[in-house]
C-alpha positions, 0 to 999 in steps of 0.5 A: 575434551577440556581438563585442568591441572596444577603441577601433577594435580588434576583439578575438577571443573566447577561446571560439569556442563563446561569443563573449561571453567575452573573456579576458586571460591576462596583463594588461599596460599596453597593455590599458588602455582601454574595452571594448565588447561588442556584440550584433547581431540582425536586429531591432536591436543592444545594447552594454555597455562597461567601462573597464579601468585597468591600473596597475603597481608601481614596479620601479626607483628612481633618485636624482638629486643636486643640489649647491649651486645646480647644476641638473645632476643626478648619477644615483646607483644603489644603494649609491653613495657620494656625497662632499660637501664640508662646508658645501655644500647638497645636494638628493636627489630619488627618482624611481619608475617605474610609472604608479601613485603610490607612497608614497615616504619617506626614512630614515637608518638606522632613523630615518624622516626628515620630508620637507622638501617634504610635497607631494613626499616624494621630495625630501630637502634638506640646506641645509648639510651637516655632518660628522654628516650622513654615513651611509646614506640610503634612499629607499623606495617602497611600493605595494599590490603591492610595494615597492622601495628604494635606498640612498646612502652620504653621505660628508662631507669636512671642511675642513682647514687645513695648515701649510706652514712645517712640513716632514717628519713634523711637517707635519699638518692640523687640521679647523678648522670644528667648532672655529670653529663651536663658538667662534662659538656660544659667543660666544668668540674662539679662540687656536689655538696650534701649538708644536713644541719641540725641544732643540739640542745646547746645551740651547736650545729652539726652536719655532714661533710661535703662530698667532692666529685 
């Protein structure tokens, strides 16, 4: 007499005429385990076993964003627009489901990015975000039985300076960070001059004083 068991569970043969045949029409994660076929006879019994390991490809990807020193993640879905202030640090963590390790990589457009943590390629770190970092970042998980990806659109907001002494249509803002940064790299001081000149009825000229940085 032949019978099948998995752990303490006795399994029914799929062929009544041949109880030694065990079929799994659709293998699922719950089928993982050790299968034992036992042959019992009046003169004794024999058994043979095999271990079945069931793996699954990742079906979903999730990106968690950490700003600055925050330990509270922001959960991002596909095509989410993430707005980050220029100069802020950012860490993106790509997580996969499934119980089989997938090969995870980050890319920006057609450019594959080098992981900041080689042992954990799902982590992408930007220690100081600059305006040029804006764009679409994509995490891809590749598995022998399929691949999935998720994209995040990074929008970098620049730091601006406003001039409150100017009113009406003359009021404006100027991005200063790149200008100051270039000056620091060149080792030169900067003179920021803003002059609005208008002509009075008498022909005299008026204007705003210069601002020195």
